[in-house]
Structures are given as C-alpha cells and as structure tokens.
C-alpha positions as CSV (number, residue, x, y, z in Angstrom):
1,M,-22.1,1.2,21.5
2,E,-24.2,4.1,21.0
3,R,-22.2,6.5,23.5
4,N,-19.0,5.3,21.5
5,R,-21.1,6.3,18.2
6,S,-21.8,9.6,19.6
7,D,-17.8,10.4,21.0
8,E,-16.7,12.3,18.3
9,K,-20.0,14.3,17.7
10,N,-20.1,15.4,21.1
11,S,-16.9,15.4,22.6
12,G,-14.3,17.7,20.6
13,R,-15.7,20.5,18.1
14,L,-13.9,23.4,16.6
15,A,-15.0,27.0,17.3
16,S,-17.3,27.0,14.1
17,G,-19.3,23.8,15.4
18,A,-17.4,21.2,13.1
19,A,-16.6,17.6,14.6
20,V,-12.9,17.2,15.1
21,K,-11.7,14.0,13.3
22,R,-10.1,12.3,16.3
23,P,-6.8,10.1,15.4
24,Q,-8.2,6.9,17.4
25,I,-11.2,6.8,15.8
26,T,-10.0,6.9,12.4
27,D,-7.4,4.3,13.2
28,A,-10.4,2.0,14.4
29,L,-12.2,2.6,11.0
30,S,-8.9,1.8,8.8
31,R,-8.4,-1.3,10.8
32,A,-12.1,-2.1,10.5
33,F,-12.1,-1.5,6.9
34,F,-9.0,-3.4,6.0
35,E,-10.3,-6.5,8.3
36,E,-14.0,-6.6,6.4
37,W,-12.4,-6.4,3.2
38,A,-10.1,-9.5,4.1
39,R,-13.0,-11.1,5.3
40,V,-15.9,-11.0,2.7
41,G,-13.9,-9.2,-0.2
42,Y,-14.4,-5.6,-1.6
43,A,-17.7,-6.5,-3.5
44,R,-19.3,-7.3,-0.5
45,L,-17.7,-4.8,1.8
46,S,-20.1,-2.9,3.6
47,L,-19.1,0.6,5.0
48,E,-21.8,0.1,7.5
49,K,-20.3,-2.9,8.8
50,V,-17.1,-1.2,9.0
51,A,-18.3,1.5,11.1
52,G,-20.2,-0.8,13.4
53,A,-17.0,-2.8,13.6
54,A,-15.3,0.3,14.6
55,G,-17.9,1.1,17.3
56,V,-18.8,4.5,15.7
57,G,-21.7,5.7,13.5
58,K,-21.9,5.9,9.7
59,A,-21.5,9.8,10.3
60,A,-17.7,9.5,11.7
61,L,-16.8,7.2,8.6
62,Y,-18.3,9.7,5.9
63,R,-16.7,12.7,7.2
64,R,-13.7,11.1,6.4
65,W,-14.3,9.4,3.3
66,S,-17.2,9.6,1.0
67,S,-17.1,6.2,-0.5
68,K,-15.6,2.8,-0.7
69,A,-13.4,3.6,-3.7
70,E,-11.9,6.6,-2.0
71,M,-11.5,5.0,1.3
72,A,-9.6,2.0,-0.1
73,S,-7.5,4.3,-2.3
74,D,-6.5,6.5,0.8
75,L,-5.8,3.8,3.2
76,L,-3.6,1.7,0.9
77,S,-1.9,4.6,-0.2
78,Q,-0.9,5.7,3.3
79,V,-0.5,1.6,4.9
80,G,1.1,0.6,1.5
81,I,3.6,3.4,1.4
82,D,4.4,3.4,4.8
83,L,5.2,0.0,5.1
84,T,7.5,0.0,2.2
85,R,9.5,3.0,2.9
86,T,13.3,2.3,3.0
87,E,16.2,4.6,3.7
88,D,19.3,5.3,1.6
89,M,21.3,2.1,2.4
90,G,24.5,3.5,0.3
91,S,24.5,1.5,-2.9
92,L,22.1,0.1,-5.4
93,E,22.1,-3.5,-4.8
94,A,21.2,-2.5,-0.8
95,D,18.8,-0.4,-1.5
96,V,17.0,-3.0,-3.9
97,E,17.5,-5.6,-1.1
98,A,15.9,-3.1,1.6
99,L,13.1,-2.5,-0.6
100,L,12.4,-6.2,-1.4
101,R,12.4,-6.7,2.3
102,A,9.8,-4.2,2.9
103,I,7.7,-5.7,-0.1
104,R,8.0,-9.2,1.5
105,R,6.9,-7.9,4.9
106,V,3.9,-6.6,3.4
107,L,3.1,-9.7,1.1
108,R,3.4,-11.7,4.3
109,H,0.9,-9.7,6.4
110,R,-2.2,-12.0,7.0
111,V,-4.8,-9.2,6.0
112,I,-3.1,-7.6,3.4
113,K,-2.1,-10.4,1.2
114,R,-5.8,-11.3,1.1
115,I,-6.6,-8.2,0.3
116,L,-4.0,-7.6,-2.4
117,V,-5.5,-10.7,-4.5
118,D,-8.8,-9.2,-4.2
119,L,-7.8,-5.9,-5.1
120,H,-6.6,-7.1,-8.4
121,A,-9.3,-9.2,-9.1
122,E,-11.9,-6.5,-8.5
123,M,-10.1,-3.7,-10.3
124,G,-11.1,-5.1,-13.7
125,R,-14.6,-5.4,-12.7
126,E,-14.9,-2.0,-11.0
127,P,-13.7,1.0,-12.9
128,A,-14.1,3.4,-9.9
129,L,-11.8,1.2,-7.8
130,A,-9.4,1.2,-10.7
131,D,-9.2,4.9,-10.7
132,A,-9.2,5.2,-7.1
133,I,-6.2,3.0,-6.9
134,R,-4.0,4.9,-9.4
135,P,-2.6,7.6,-6.9
136,F,-1.6,5.0,-4.6
137,Q,0.4,2.8,-7.9
138,F,1.9,6.3,-8.9
139,A,3.2,6.8,-5.5
140,R,4.6,3.2,-5.4
141,R,6.4,4.3,-8.7
142,E,7.9,7.3,-7.0
143,Q,9.7,5.1,-4.5
144,A,11.2,3.2,-7.3
145,N,12.1,6.3,-8.7
146,A,13.7,7.4,-5.7
147,F,16.4,4.7,-5.3
148,M,17.3,4.8,-9.0
149,D,17.9,8.6,-8.5
150,R,20.2,7.9,-5.8
151,A,22.1,5.3,-7.9
152,I,22.3,7.5,-10.8
153,A,23.8,10.2,-8.7
154,R,26.6,7.7,-7.2
155,G,27.4,6.8,-11.1
156,E,25.9,3.4,-10.5
157,L,23.0,3.8,-13.2
158,P,23.1,5.6,-16.6
159,P,20.4,8.2,-16.7
160,T,18.7,6.1,-19.1
161,V,17.9,3.3,-17.2
162,D,14.4,1.8,-17.9
163,R,12.5,3.1,-14.9
164,A,9.3,1.4,-16.0
165,A,10.7,-1.9,-16.2
166,I,12.6,-2.0,-13.2
167,A,9.7,-0.6,-11.2
168,D,8.0,-3.7,-12.4
169,F,10.5,-6.2,-11.6
170,L,10.9,-5.1,-8.1
171,A,7.3,-6.3,-6.9
172,A,6.3,-8.8,-9.5
173,P,8.9,-11.5,-8.7
174,L,8.0,-11.6,-5.2
175,Y,4.2,-11.0,-5.7
176,W,4.2,-14.2,-7.8
177,R,6.3,-16.5,-6.0
178,L,4.4,-15.5,-2.4
179,I,0.9,-14.7,-3.4
180,V,0.2,-16.5,-6.7
181,L,2.5,-19.8,-6.2
182,G,2.3,-19.7,-2.3
183,G,5.9,-20.3,-2.1
184,K,8.4,-18.6,0.4
185,A,11.1,-16.1,-0.3
186,G,14.1,-16.5,2.6
187,C,16.9,-14.3,2.7
188,E,19.0,-15.8,0.5
189,H,16.5,-15.7,-2.1
190,I,15.9,-11.8,-1.4
191,R,19.8,-11.3,-1.8
192,R,20.1,-13.1,-4.9
193,L,16.9,-11.3,-6.6
194,A,18.4,-8.0,-5.2
195,R,21.4,-8.6,-7.4
196,M,19.5,-9.8,-10.4
197,I,17.4,-6.5,-10.0
198,A,20.4,-4.3,-9.8
199,A,22.0,-6.3,-12.8
200,A,19.1,-5.7,-14.9
201,A,18.8,-2.1,-13.9
202,K,22.3,-1.3,-15.3
203,A,21.8,-3.3,-18.5
204,S,18.4,-1.7,-19.2
205,G,20.2,1.4,-19.8
206,D,22.6,0.3,-22.3
207,E,22.4,1.5,-26.0
C-alpha cells in the first residue's frame, strides 16, 4: 500500500519538479469517491478514506481537489454530462427520447441513484455543496438547450419555447418515478413521455 501511495510522487515528474497527475490514479480516486459517498452519505464522507480506498496518499487527492465539495462538483459534472450526452437524432421527439433513455440509464445505476438522493438532501444543509453543484446544474441545462436549439432550427419549436420549464420536465418525471416511487420506466413509457414532452415544448411557445 505504501509503495502505491508514493507511485505518483516518485514515478512521474515534470521538468520543473511538479508531480504528474496520472490518469489511472485520478480514475481510482473517482471510483472510490462515488463508492464511499454511496456507502456512508456525503456528511460522513472522508477524503482520507477515499484516498485509502484508492490505494494512494492524501497528497495525491489534494493535488486534484482542494475540498470535498470541489471533488463532488467536478466528478458529478464529468460523469453526469458524459453519461447523458446524446447525438442529434433528427427530430425533436427522437432527441427527447434519446435524452430520456440516457437519464434513465443514470438513474438506474446502483451507485448514482443512491448518491442523487443524498445529494439533494445535503444541498439544503450544506451551502458549500449547493454552490459547488451549480456548474453541474447549468451544464445539464445547456444539454437541454442544445436539443431545443436544433428543434428551433428545424422549425419544430418556436423561438419563444419556455426553455426552463422544458428542462425541468425532462428529468423530473423519471426522477420521481424511478427514485422517489421506486417504480419502473420501460421502453413504451419512455416513448410516451417523449411524445408528451415534445408536445409540451411546442405548446410552451404559444402566445
């Protein structure tokens, strides 16, 4: 274990003497962080234990993130956006369906679904966490804006579409069904929900 903890410090240095941040150590820390968060909750989450579980020293962790809130913000932004990134599917309804499937995949994940419940509870008690998560929330909004921009360019949506309401509508029904109620969302439910959201998006721009 001690040899592993010194790997990054001793095996890779820049010409200036600064330690190289090895990707495999970053990945190990990321996995350990999410596993520990899911296991004990954010309030009891210890970065020292995260470093130990990853097989590295605390210095390796603090070279990447200065605090628990910063680590949560950075990793959630990376994982959350990567897992829900979708391509142009050619139509508003198809874009919405693809995004809903991606959101469902995230909400079904063993670790992520436990973290999300804890995250939303802790944001009300921990201002630093709430502030740190804002960039992640803004990034999710930008994903919604991207498919609405495409729909506007195709002529499927008016420029006056209520972007904020539709962005809320994208994730909220699935979160409520899968996380709060512990229900299921099969393919037919996803297709039906996509039709409803696409219709709501069109109606939200009516004057």
